[in-house]
Every structure is written in structure tokens, then in C-alpha cells.
N, CA, C and O atoms as a MOPAC input file, in Angstrom:
PM7 MOZYME 1SCF
protein

 N     90.34700 1    91.74500 1   115.12400 1
 C     91.35400 1    91.80100 1   116.15700 1
 C     91.86400 1    90.40400 1   116.43800 1
 O     91.09200 1    89.44600 1   116.41700 1
 N     93.13800 1    90.27600 1   116.69700 1
 C     93.71400 1    88.97500 1   117.00000 1
 C     93.61600 1    88.69000 1   118.49600 1
 O     93.71200 1    89.59400 1   119.32600 1
 N     93.42500 1    87.42900 1   118.81500 1
 C     93.34400 1    86.99200 1   120.20300 1
 C     94.47300 1    86.00500 1   120.44600 1
 O     94.75800 1    85.16500 1   119.59200 1
 N     95.10600 1    86.09700 1   121.58100 1
 C     96.12800 1    85.13900 1   121.96100 1
 C     96.23200 1    85.07000 1   123.46500 1
 O     96.17000 1    86.09200 1   124.14900 1
 N     96.39100 1    83.86000 1   123.98100 1
 C     96.60700 1    83.70500 1   125.41800 1
 C     97.38200 1    82.41600 1   125.64100 1
 O     97.45500 1    81.55600 1   124.76300 1
 N     97.95700 1    82.29800 1   126.82700 1
 C     98.72300 1    81.10800 1   127.16700 1
 C     98.24300 1    80.57200 1   128.51300 1
 O     98.09000 1    81.31700 1   129.48200 1
 N     98.01000 1    79.26300 1   128.54500 1
 C     97.59800 1    78.59100 1   129.77000 1
 C     98.77500 1    77.77900 1   130.29100 1
 O     99.41600 1    77.04600 1   129.53700 1
 N     99.05500 1    77.91200 1   131.58600 1
 C    100.17800 1    77.21700 1   132.20600 1
 C     99.73900 1    76.64400 1   133.54700 1
 O     98.58700 1    76.79500 1   133.95300 1
 N    100.67600 1    75.98400 1   134.22900 1
 C    100.38500 1    75.43300 1   135.55600 1
 C    100.03500 1    76.55300 1   136.54200 1
 O     99.23700 1    76.34200 1   137.45600 1
 N    100.61700 1    77.72600 1   136.36900 1
 C    100.32600 1    78.83400 1   137.28300 1
 C     99.14200 1    79.70000 1   136.81900 1
 O     98.48900 1    80.34500 1   137.64000 1
 N     98.87000 1    79.71500 1   135.53400 1
 C     97.73500 1    80.46600 1   134.98100 1
 C     96.85900 1    79.48000 1   134.22200 1
 O     96.99800 1    79.32200 1   133.00900 1
 N     95.96100 1    78.82100 1   134.93400 1
 C     95.17100 1    77.73400 1   134.35600 1
 C     93.94800 1    78.18600 1   133.56600 1
 O     93.32200 1    77.37200 1   132.88700 1
 N     93.59400 1    79.47100 1   133.64100 1
 C     92.41300 1    79.90800 1   132.89500 1
 C     92.58000 1    81.32300 1   132.37400 1
 O     93.35500 1    82.11900 1   132.90400 1
 N     91.82900 1    81.61300 1   131.32200 1
 C     91.78700 1    82.94600 1   130.73200 1
 C     90.34100 1    83.19600 1   130.33100 1
 O     89.74300 1    82.38500 1   129.62400 1
 N     89.77500 1    84.31300 1   130.78000 1
 C     88.39100 1    84.65000 1   130.45400 1
 C     88.36000 1    85.81500 1   129.48600 1
 O     89.00200 1    86.84300 1   129.70300 1
 N     87.60100 1    85.63800 1   128.41300 1
 C     87.39700 1    86.69400 1   127.43600 1
 C     85.96300 1    87.18200 1   127.59200 1
 O     85.01000 1    86.42200 1   127.41800 1
 N     85.82600 1    88.46600 1   127.92400 1
 C     84.49300 1    89.02500 1   128.07500 1
 C     84.46900 1    90.42100 1   127.48400 1
 O     85.50900 1    91.05400 1   127.29700 1
 N     83.27000 1    90.88600 1   127.19600 1
 C     83.09400 1    92.22100 1   126.64600 1
 C     82.24700 1    93.03600 1   127.61700 1
 O     81.56800 1    92.47800 1   128.47900 1
 N     82.29200 1    94.33200 1   127.47300 1
 C     81.51000 1    95.23100 1   128.31500 1
 C     80.02200 1    94.96700 1   128.07700 1
 O     79.56700 1    94.97400 1   126.93300 1
 N     79.27000 1    94.73600 1   129.14200 1
 C     77.84100 1    94.42800 1   129.02000 1
 C     77.06100 1    95.57600 1   128.40300 1
 O     76.00600 1    95.35300 1   127.81100 1
 N     77.55500 1    96.78800 1   128.52900 1
 C     76.86900 1    97.94200 1   127.96300 1
 C     77.18200 1    98.13000 1   126.48500 1
 O     76.57200 1    98.97400 1   125.82800 1
 N     78.11100 1    97.36600 1   125.96100 1
 C     78.47600 1    97.44800 1   124.55000 1
 C     77.30900 1    96.93800 1   123.71500 1
 O     76.81300 1    95.83500 1   123.94200 1
 N     76.87300 1    97.73700 1   122.75300 1
 C     75.70600 1    97.39800 1   121.94800 1
 C     76.09200 1    96.66700 1   120.66200 1
 O     75.24800 1    96.48900 1   119.78500 1
 N     77.33300 1    96.24600 1   120.53500 1
 C     77.80100 1    95.56000 1   119.33800 1
 C     77.68100 1    94.04700 1   119.50700 1
 O     77.57800 1    93.53000 1   120.62000 1
 N     77.69600 1    93.36300 1   118.38000 1
 C     77.74400 1    91.89900 1   118.39700 1
 C     79.20200 1    91.48400 1   118.34300 1
 O     79.98300 1    92.04000 1   117.57000 1
 N     79.57000 1    90.50900 1   119.16300 1
 C     80.95900 1    90.04900 1   119.22500 1
 C     81.02100 1    88.56900 1   118.85700 1
 O     80.20900 1    87.76500 1   119.31600 1
 N     81.99100 1    88.22600 1   118.02500 1
 C     82.24900 1    86.84000 1   117.67400 1
 C     83.70000 1    86.55600 1   118.00800 1
 O     84.59600 1    87.30200 1   117.61500 1
 N     83.92300 1    85.48500 1   118.72900 1
 C     85.26500 1    85.04200 1   119.07000 1
 C     85.47500 1    83.71600 1   118.36600 1
 O     84.66200 1    82.80300 1   118.50700 1
 N     86.54800 1    83.60000 1   117.61400 1
 C     86.82100 1    82.36600 1   116.87400 1
 C     88.19500 1    81.84100 1   117.27300 1
 O     89.19300 1    82.56000 1   117.20700 1
 N     88.23100 1    80.58700 1   117.68300 1
 C     89.47100 1    79.93800 1   118.09200 1
 C     90.04200 1    79.19200 1   116.89700 1
 O     89.38100 1    78.32500 1   116.32700 1
 N     91.28400 1    79.53200 1   116.51200 1
 C     91.90500 1    78.95200 1   115.32300 1
 C     92.85700 1    77.80000 1   115.63800 1
 O     92.75900 1    76.72600 1   115.04400 1
 N     93.78400 1    78.02900 1   116.58000 1
 C     94.84500 1    77.05700 1   116.84500 1
 C     95.07600 1    76.93700 1   118.34500 1
 O     95.05200 1    77.92800 1   119.07400 1
 N     95.30000 1    75.70800 1   118.79100 1
 C     95.71900 1    75.42800 1   120.16300 1
 C     96.99600 1    74.60400 1   120.02900 1
 O     96.99700 1    73.57400 1   119.35400 1
 N     98.08800 1    75.04500 1   120.66600 1
 C     99.34300 1    74.30700 1   120.51200 1
 C    100.18900 1    74.37500 1   121.78100 1
 O    100.10500 1    75.32000 1   122.56500 1
 N    100.99800 1    73.34700 1   121.94800 1
 C    101.97300 1    73.32500 1   123.04000 1
 C    103.14700 1    74.21100 1   122.64200 1
 O    103.50600 1    74.27200 1   121.46600 1
 N    103.74300 1    74.89300 1   123.60600 1
 C    104.88300 1    75.76100 1   123.31400 1
 C    106.11400 1    75.28200 1   124.07800 1
 O    106.06400 1    74.27200 1   124.78000 1
 N    107.21700 1    76.01400 1   123.93800 1
 C    108.48200 1    75.63600 1   124.58000 1
 C    108.29100 1    75.37900 1   126.07000 1
 O    107.62800 1    76.14200 1   126.77300 1
 N    108.88900 1    74.28600 1   126.53000 1
 C    108.83000 1    73.94500 1   127.94000 1
 C    107.74100 1    72.94200 1   128.28500 1
 O    107.61400 1    72.53100 1   129.43800 1
 N    106.94800 1    72.54200 1   127.28200 1
 C    105.87100 1    71.58200 1   127.55000 1
 C    106.44800 1    70.19700 1   127.80900 1
 O    107.41700 1    69.78700 1   127.17100 1
 N    105.84600 1    69.48500 1   128.74600 1
 C    106.23000 1    68.10300 1   129.05100 1
 C    105.41700 1    67.15700 1   128.17300 1
 O    104.39200 1    67.53900 1   127.60700 1
 N    105.88900 1    65.92300 1   128.07000 1
 C    105.16800 1    64.91300 1   127.28800 1
 C    104.04900 1    64.32400 1   128.15600 1
 O    104.13800 1    63.19000 1   128.62700 1
 N    103.00900 1    65.11200 1   128.35300 1
 C    101.85000 1    64.70500 1   129.14600 1
 C    100.59500 1    65.18700 1   128.42700 1
 O    100.67500 1    66.04000 1   127.54300 1
 N     99.46200 1    64.65800 1   128.79200 1
 C     98.20100 1    65.10900 1   128.20600 1
 C     97.83200 1    66.48200 1   128.76300 1
 O     97.79700 1    66.68400 1   129.97700 1
 N     97.56300 1    67.40700 1   127.87100 1
 C     97.12100 1    68.75200 1   128.22200 1
 C     95.72400 1    68.93700 1   127.63400 1
 O     95.56500 1    69.02800 1   126.41700 1
 N     94.73000 1    68.99000 1   128.49000 1
 C     93.34800 1    69.10900 1   128.04500 1
 C     92.89600 1    70.55400 1   128.22800 1
 O     92.97600 1    71.11400 1   129.32100 1
 N     92.42100 1    71.14400 1   127.13600 1
 C     91.90700 1    72.51000 1   127.16200 1
 C     90.39200 1    72.45700 1   127.03200 1
 O     89.84900 1    71.82100 1   126.12800 1
 N     89.71900 1    73.14300 1   127.96100 1
 C     88.25900 1    73.21600 1   127.95300 1
 C     87.80900 1    74.63500 1   127.64300 1
 O     88.49900 1    75.60900 1   127.94700 1
 N     86.63100 1    74.72600 1   127.02900 1
 C     85.95700 1    76.00000 1   126.85500 1
 C     84.77700 1    75.99300 1   127.81800 1
 O     83.95500 1    75.07700 1   127.79700 1
 N     84.69800 1    77.01200 1   128.65500 1
 C     83.62400 1    77.11900 1   129.63900 1
 C     82.73400 1    78.28800 1   129.23400 1
 O     83.19500 1    79.41900 1   129.07900 1
 N     81.45500 1    77.98800 1   129.06600 1
 C     80.49500 1    79.01600 1   128.68800 1
 C     79.15400 1    78.75500 1   129.34200 1
 O     79.06100 1    78.03300 1   130.33500 1
 N     78.12700 1    79.34200 1   128.78100 1
 C     76.77400 1    79.17500 1   129.30900 1
 C     75.87600 1    78.61900 1   128.21600 1
 O     75.98800 1    79.00000 1   127.05100 1
 N     74.96800 1    77.69900 1   128.61000 1
 C     74.03200 1    77.14300 1   127.64500 1
 C     72.77700 1    78.00400 1   127.56700 1
 O     72.71900 1    79.07800 1   128.16500 1
 N     71.77400 1    77.53300 1   126.83100 1
 C     70.55100 1    78.31100 1   126.63400 1
 C     69.74500 1    78.49600 1   127.91900 1
 O     68.87600 1    79.36600 1   127.97800 1
 N     70.01900 1    77.69100 1   128.94800 1
 C     69.35100 1    77.84100 1   130.25000 1
 C     70.21900 1    78.62200 1   131.23700 1
 O     69.93800 1    78.65400 1   132.43400 1
 N     71.28200 1    79.25400 1   130.71700 1
 C     72.21900 1    80.05800 1   131.49600 1
 C     72.97300 1    79.24900 1   132.54800 1
 O     73.39600 1    79.78900 1   133.57000 1
 N     73.13800 1    77.96200 1   132.29500 1
 C     73.93400 1    77.10500 1   133.17600 1
 C     75.34700 1    77.00500 1   132.61900 1
 O     75.54100 1    76.93600 1   131.40500 1
 N     76.33300 1    76.99900 1   133.51600 1
 C     77.72200 1    76.89000 1   133.08600 1
 C     77.99900 1    75.47500 1   132.56500 1
 O     77.64800 1    74.48400 1   133.20500 1
 N     78.63000 1    75.40500 1   131.40100 1
 C     79.01800 1    74.11700 1   130.83000 1
 C     80.47800 1    74.20000 1   130.40100 1
 O     80.95700 1    75.25400 1   129.98100 1
 N     81.17100 1    73.08000 1   130.51200 1
 C     82.57400 1    72.99200 1   130.08900 1
 C     82.68100 1    71.90700 1   129.03200 1
 O     82.21000 1    70.78600 1   129.22100 1
 N     83.30400 1    72.25500 1   127.92400 1
 C     83.45800 1    71.32400 1   126.81100 1
 C     84.94200 1    71.22800 1   126.46100 1
 O     85.56700 1    72.24500 1   126.15900 1
 N     85.51600 1    70.01800 1   126.49600 1
 C     86.92000 1    69.88600 1   126.08300 1
 C     87.04200 1    70.09300 1   124.57200 1
 O     86.28200 1    69.51300 1   123.79600 1
 N     87.99600 1    70.91700 1   124.16800 1
 C     88.18600 1    71.18400 1   122.73900 1
 C     89.53100 1    70.68000 1   122.22000 1
 O     89.72300 1    70.56800 1   121.00900 1
 N     90.46000 1    70.37500 1   123.12000 1
 C     91.77400 1    69.89400 1   122.67500 1
 C     92.39700 1    69.01100 1   123.74500 1
 O     92.29200 1    69.28200 1   124.94100 1
 N     93.05300 1    67.94100 1   123.28400 1
 C     93.85100 1    67.06300 1   124.13600 1
 C     95.19900 1    66.93100 1   123.44600 1
 O     95.34400 1    66.16000 1   122.49700 1
 N     96.17800 1    67.67900 1   123.92100 1
 C     97.48500 1    67.75300 1   123.27800 1
 C     98.53300 1    66.98900 1   124.06600 1
 O     98.53000 1    66.98700 1   125.29700 1
 N     99.43500 1    66.33800 1   123.33000 1
 C    100.57500 1    65.65300 1   123.94000 1
 C    101.76800 1    65.87800 1   123.01600 1
 O    101.66800 1    65.70400 1   121.80200 1
 N    102.88300 1    66.26200 1   123.59800 1
 C    104.05800 1    66.65600 1   122.83200 1
 C    104.50100 1    65.58100 1   121.83400 1
 O    104.87700 1    65.90700 1   120.70800 1
 N    104.46100 1    64.31300 1   122.22800 1
 C    104.97900 1    63.24500 1   121.36600 1
 C    104.02500 1    62.81900 1   120.24800 1
 O    104.46600 1    62.19500 1   119.28300 1
 N    102.73800 1    63.13600 1   120.35100 1
 C    101.82800 1    62.65700 1   119.30500 1
 C    100.94400 1    63.74500 1   118.68500 1
 O    100.63900 1    63.65100 1   117.49700 1
 N    100.52900 1    64.74600 1   119.41200 1
 C     99.71500 1    65.81300 1   118.83700 1
 C     99.99900 1    67.12600 1   119.57200 1
 O     99.28200 1    67.49200 1   120.50300 1
 N    101.06100 1    67.83400 1   119.14000 1
 C    101.41300 1    69.07600 1   119.81700 1
 C    100.59800 1    70.28600 1   119.36000 1
 O    100.66300 1    71.34600 1   119.98200 1
 N     99.83100 1    70.13300 1   118.27400 1
 C     99.08800 1    71.25100 1   117.71500 1
 C     97.74200 1    70.76500 1   117.19700 1
 O     97.62800 1    69.65300 1   116.68100 1
 N     96.72600 1    71.60800 1   117.33900 1
 C     95.39700 1    71.27900 1   116.82800 1
 C     94.80900 1    72.51700 1   116.17700 1
 O     94.74200 1    73.58000 1   116.79500 1
 N     94.37900 1    72.38000 1   114.91400 1
 C     93.69500 1    73.46200 1   114.21300 1
 C     92.19800 1    73.30200 1   114.44800 1
 O     91.63400 1    72.23500 1   114.20600 1
 N     91.56100 1    74.36700 1   114.92200 1
 C     90.12800 1    74.31100 1   115.22200 1
 C     89.28100 1    75.01000 1   114.16600 1
 O     88.07400 1    75.17000 1   114.34700 1
 N     89.89900 1    75.42700 1   113.07200 1
 C     89.16600 1    75.96100 1   111.91900 1
 C     88.19100 1    77.07000 1   112.31100 1
 O     87.03200 1    77.05500 1   111.89400 1
 N     88.65200 1    78.01900 1   113.10300 1
 C     87.84000 1    79.16900 1   113.53000 1
 C     86.55400 1    78.75600 1   114.24400 1
 O     85.45200 1    79.15000 1   113.86000 1
 N     86.72600 1    77.95800 1   115.28300 1
 C     85.62500 1    77.50700 1   116.14900 1
 C     85.01200 1    78.74100 1   116.80900 1
 O     85.65400 1    79.38700 1   117.63700 1
 N     83.77100 1    79.06900 1   116.44300 1
 C     83.15400 1    80.32300 1   116.87600 1
 C     82.47700 1    80.19200 1   118.23800 1
 O     81.79100 1    79.21100 1   118.52700 1
 N     82.69500 1    81.21400 1   119.06100 1
 C     82.15400 1    81.27000 1   120.41500 1
 C     81.55900 1    82.64600 1   120.65200 1
 O     81.92700 1    83.62100 1   119.99700 1
 N     80.64000 1    82.70900 1   121.59300 1
 C     80.04800 1    83.99800 1   121.96200 1
 C     80.50500 1    84.36400 1   123.37000 1
 O     80.28100 1    83.60600 1   124.31400 1
 N     81.15100 1    85.53200 1   123.51500 1
 C     81.61000 1    85.95100 1   124.84400 1
 C     80.44500 1    86.17700 1   125.79700 1
 O     79.34200 1    86.48100 1   125.34200 1
 N     80.65000 1    86.04000 1   127.08700 1
 C     81.90600 1    85.71700 1   127.77200 1
 C     82.20800 1    84.22100 1   127.69600 1
 O     81.30500 1    83.38600 1   127.74000 1
 N     83.48100 1    83.90800 1   127.58200 1
 C     83.93200 1    82.52700 1   127.50600 1
 C     85.26100 1    82.40900 1   128.24700 1
 O     86.08300 1    83.32600 1   128.23100 1
 N     85.45500 1    81.26000 1   128.89900 1
 C     86.69600 1    81.00100 1   129.63600 1
 C     87.38800 1    79.80100 1   129.02200 1
 O     86.75800 1    78.77900 1   128.74800 1
 N     88.68500 1    79.93000 1   128.80800 1
 C     89.52300 1    78.81600 1   128.36600 1
 C     90.23800 1    78.30600 1   129.59900 1
 O     90.83600 1    79.08400 1   130.34200 1
 N     90.18000 1    76.99500 1   129.82300 1
 C     90.74400 1    76.43500 1   131.05600 1
 C     91.61300 1    75.22300 1   130.73200 1
 O     91.24000 1    74.37200 1   129.92600 1
 N     92.77300 1    75.16200 1   131.37100 1
 C     93.64600 1    74.00400 1   131.28300 1
 C     93.16500 1    73.00300 1   132.32200 1
 O     93.50000 1    73.11600 1   133.50100 1
 N     92.37800 1    72.02100 1   131.88400 1
 C     91.73900 1    71.07100 1   132.79400 1
 C     92.69600 1    69.98300 1   133.25100 1
 O     92.53200 1    69.42900 1   134.33800 1
 N     93.70300 1    69.66800 1   132.42500 1
 C     94.70800 1    68.65700 1   132.78200 1
 C     96.03100 1    69.05900 1   132.14500 1
 O     96.05600 1    69.69800 1   131.09300 1
 N     97.11500 1    68.68300 1   132.78300 1
 C     98.44100 1    69.00100 1   132.28200 1
 C     98.95500 1    70.30900 1   132.84900 1
 O     98.25800 1    71.01900 1   133.57300 1
 N    100.20700 1    70.60600 1   132.49200 1
 C    100.83800 1    71.81600 1   133.02900 1
 C    101.19800 1    72.82700 1   131.95200 1
 O    101.72600 1    73.89700 1   132.25200 1
 N    100.90900 1    72.48400 1   130.67500 1
 C    101.18900 1    73.43100 1   129.59300 1
 C    102.67900 1    73.62300 1   129.38300 1
 O    103.45500 1    72.72400 1   129.70600 1
 N    103.09900 1    74.73900 1   128.86500 1
 C    102.27900 1    75.84300 1   128.39800 1
 C    101.55500 1    75.52300 1   127.08500 1
 O    102.10900 1    74.90200 1   126.17800 1
 N    100.29500 1    75.97100 1   127.01800 1
 C     99.46500 1    75.80900 1   125.83800 1
 C     99.10300 1    77.20400 1   125.34400 1
 O     98.62100 1    78.04100 1   126.10700 1
 N     99.34200 1    77.44000 1   124.05600 1
 C     99.02400 1    78.73700 1   123.45800 1
 C     97.74400 1    78.60700 1   122.64100 1
 O     97.58700 1    77.65800 1   121.87300 1
 N     96.83000 1    79.56100 1   122.80800 1
 C     95.58900 1    79.61600 1   122.04800 1
 C     95.62800 1    80.85800 1   121.16900 1
 O     96.00600 1    81.93900 1   121.62000 1
 N     95.23900 1    80.69700 1   119.92300 1
 C     95.22000 1    81.82800 1   119.00000 1
 C     93.91100 1    81.83500 1   118.23600 1
 O     93.34400 1    80.78500 1   117.93500 1
 N     93.44300 1    83.02500 1   117.92900 1
 C     92.20600 1    83.17200 1   117.17800 1
 C     91.96600 1    84.63000 1   116.85100 1
 O     92.89500 1    85.43800 1   116.82700 1
 N     90.71600 1    84.95400 1   116.60100 1
 C     90.37000 1    86.33200 1   116.28000 1
 C     89.05900 1    86.73600 1   116.93400 1
 O     88.23200 1    85.89800 1   117.29400 1
 N     88.89800 1    88.04000 1   117.07500 1
 C     87.71500 1    88.64300 1   117.69100 1
 C     87.16100 1    89.65000 1   116.70300 1
 O     87.85000 1    90.59200 1   116.30900 1
 N     85.91900 1    89.44900 1   116.30700 1
 C     85.27500 1    90.36900 1   115.36300 1
 C     84.16900 1    91.12800 1   116.08300 1
 O     83.37400 1    90.54500 1   116.82000 1
 N     84.13300 1    92.43600 1   115.85700 1
 C     83.10700 1    93.29800 1   116.43800 1
 C     82.24300 1    93.80900 1   115.29300 1
 O     82.74200 1    94.42400 1   114.35000 1
 N     80.94900 1    93.55000 1   115.38700 1
 C     80.02300 1    94.03700 1   114.37400 1
 C     79.10000 1    95.05400 1   115.03500 1
 O     78.30800 1    94.71700 1   115.91500 1
 N     79.21700 1    96.30100 1   114.59700 1
 C     78.42900 1    97.38000 1   115.18400 1
 C     77.01900 1    97.35800 1   114.60400 1
 O     76.83100 1    97.24300 1   113.39300 1
 N     76.05900 1    97.46700 1   115.47000 1
 C     74.66300 1    97.53300 1   115.03500 1
 C     74.36800 1    98.95600 1   114.59000 1
 O     74.75300 1    99.91900 1   115.25100 1
 N     73.68500 1    99.07400 1   113.46900 1
 C     73.31100 1   100.39400 1   112.98400 1
 C     71.95900 1   100.76900 1   113.56800 1
 O     71.04100 1    99.95000 1   113.62400 1
 N     71.85500 1   101.99800 1   113.99500 1
 C     70.59600 1   102.48300 1   114.55400 1
 C     69.71200 1   102.95600 1   113.41500 1
 O     69.78200 1   104.11800 1   113.01400 1
 N     68.88700 1   102.07200 1   112.89400 1
 C     67.97900 1   102.42200 1   111.80900 1
 C     66.56100 1   102.50300 1   112.36000 1
 O     66.09200 1   101.58900 1   113.03800 1
 N     65.89300 1   103.59700 1   112.06300 1
 C     64.51700 1   103.74000 1   112.53800 1
 C     63.56300 1   103.17500 1   111.49900 1
 O     63.92800 1   102.98200 1   110.34000 1
 N     62.33700 1   102.91300 1   111.93100 1
 C     61.33600 1   102.37800 1   111.02500 1
 C     60.97600 1   103.38900 1   109.94800 1
 O     60.64600 1   102.99700 1   108.82800 1
 N     61.03200 1   104.68400 1   110.25900 1
 C     60.71300 1   105.71300 1   109.28300 1
 C     61.68800 1   105.65100 1   108.11200 1
 O     61.27800 1   105.78700 1   106.95900 1
 N     62.97200 1   105.44900 1   108.39400 1
 C     63.95400 1   105.35600 1   107.32100 1
 C     63.68000 1   104.14600 1   106.46100 1
 O     63.82200 1   104.21900 1   105.24000 1
 N     63.29100 1   103.03300 1   107.05700 1
 C     62.97200 1   101.83000 1   106.29700 1
 C     61.78100 1   102.06700 1   105.38300 1
 O     61.76800 1   101.58100 1   104.25200 1
 N     60.77100 1   102.81200 1   105.85900 1
 C     59.60300 1   103.10600 1   105.04200 1
 C     59.99600 1   103.94400 1   103.83300 1
 O     59.51700 1   103.69800 1   102.72700 1
 N     60.86800 1   104.93600 1   104.03600 1
 C     61.30800 1   105.77400 1   102.93400 1
 C     62.02800 1   104.95200 1   101.87700 1
 O     61.83000 1   105.17400 1   100.68200 1
 N     62.84500 1   104.02300 1   102.29000 1
 C     63.57500 1   103.18800 1   101.34300 1
 C     62.63900 1   102.29800 1   100.55900 1
 O     62.83700 1   102.09200 1    99.36100 1
 N     61.61700 1   101.76300 1   101.21700 1
 C     60.71400 1   100.85100 1   100.52000 1
 C     59.87200 1   101.60500 1    99.49900 1
 O     59.52700 1   101.03700 1    98.46400 1
 N     59.52500 1   102.88500 1    99.75800 1
 C     58.76000 1   103.66300 1    98.79700 1
 C     59.57500 1   103.93800 1    97.55200 1
 O     59.03500 1   103.93800 1    96.44600 1
 N     60.88900 1   104.17700 1    97.71700 1
 C     61.74700 1   104.42500 1    96.55900 1
 C     61.81400 1   103.20300 1    95.66500 1
 O     61.88700 1   103.33400 1    94.44300 1
 N     61.78900 1   102.03000 1    96.24500 1
 C     61.89000 1   100.79700 1    95.47600 1
 C     60.59900 1   100.44700 1    94.75200 1
 O     60.58600 1    99.50800 1    93.95600 1
 N     59.49100 1   101.18600 1    95.00600 1
 C     58.21000 1   100.87600 1    94.40300 1
 C     57.90500 1   101.77100 1    93.21400 1
 O     56.73400 1   102.01900 1    92.92600 1
 N     58.91100 1   102.26100 1    92.52100 1
 C     58.68300 1   103.09400 1    91.34000 1
 C     57.96200 1   102.26600 1    90.29400 1
 O     58.12500 1   101.04800 1    90.21800 1
 N     57.16100 1   102.95200 1    89.48900 1
 C     56.47100 1   102.25000 1    88.41900 1
 C     57.45500 1   101.99800 1    87.29900 1
 O     58.16800 1   102.90300 1    86.86500 1
 N     57.48800 1   100.79400 1    86.84700 1
 C     58.35800 1   100.43000 1    85.74400 1
 C     57.55500 1   100.47700 1    84.45300 1
 O     56.35600 1   100.20200 1    84.46700 1
 N     58.19400 1   100.82100 1    83.33500 1
 C     57.44900 1   100.82000 1    82.08400 1
 C     57.00000 1    99.40600 1    81.73100 1
 O     57.67400 1    98.42800 1    82.05400 1
 N     55.85300 1    99.31600 1    81.06500 1
 C     55.35300 1    97.98900 1    80.71500 1
 C     56.25600 1    97.35100 1    79.68000 1
 O     56.90200 1    98.04100 1    78.89000 1
 N     56.29500 1    96.06100 1    79.69000 1
 C     57.14700 1    95.31100 1    78.76300 1
 C     56.36700 1    95.05700 1    77.49100 1
 O     55.25400 1    94.53300 1    77.51400 1
 N     56.97600 1    95.44200 1    76.38000 1
 C     56.34400 1    95.26100 1    75.08100 1
 C     56.84200 1    93.95900 1    74.48100 1
 O     58.00800 1    93.60800 1    74.65800 1
 N     55.98000 1    93.23100 1    73.77300 1
 C     56.43000 1    91.99300 1    73.12800 1
 C     57.45600 1    92.30900 1    72.02800 1
 O     57.41500 1    93.38000 1    71.42200 1
 N     58.35000 1    91.38800 1    71.78600 1
 C     59.37700 1    91.55800 1    70.77700 1
 C     58.76600 1    91.50700 1    69.38400 1
 O     57.81000 1    90.77100 1    69.13900 1
 N     59.33400 1    92.30300 1    68.47000 1
 C     58.85500 1    92.28500 1    67.08900 1
 C     59.49500 1    91.13600 1    66.35500 1
 O     60.66000 1    90.80800 1    66.57800 1
 N     58.71500 1    90.52000 1    65.46500 1
 C     59.22300 1    89.38200 1    64.70100 1
 C     59.86600 1    89.83200 1    63.44300 1
 O     60.35300 1    89.00800 1    62.66900 1

């Protein structure tokens, strides 16, 4: 799925989250951050706000864009785990963010099915005979 959002002076943040009851794994990848029509020649700093391993909120700047010197930044599919918030920490934008969202469904496999598969893989193979000269 494609992701896109725009940060402006009036809409300074966008939060991407998934349903907590969803049993799938979600990957969010940020591809491009760029200034769009109407941007001023000022520094526009975009931060990603998430949680660390101690469940504390952290904000990391990922882009500093300025119309006259760097209006676009490729982030090469910078992967994030939802929930994540994109925030315009400085500047008035508009800044467009683009990327993709991948959903990987977990398969409900029981241990009994795994045992059956492993028994099939244990067939006796014929012995290897030496080559004739």
C-alpha cells in the first residue's frame, strides 16, 4: 500500500497507526520527503516520533529541506514500525512525505502440523553406491 501525507503550518503532524487488535506485522517505509508548491525558502525540519525499547517517546530529525539548496531528500525506504508520527518541527512547509506500508499476515500454524511436515522430510534415502571405474 502506498503512503502519502503533507505537513504544513496548519497541519504540523501526521500519525500512522494500526489497530492494536490486528495480528499482522506492519512495516512502514519512508521513501521521499520533498517541498511542494508554495514552500518558502526557509529550513523545514521533519522529525519522526516513535518509541524506544524502554517505551519512551523519542523524536529523530530525518530531513532538513530548504527550497534553494535541498528541496527533496530520498530516504531509500527508511523502515519504521507503527505507530509513528511525522512532525514538522521547523518551517511552514508544505512538505510531502511518500512511502509504502506492507502488511504481513501471520499464519496460524500449530505444532502438530510442524511435526507432520518434519516426519515427511525424514524418508529413508537409498544408500549411495560408489561409482564404477
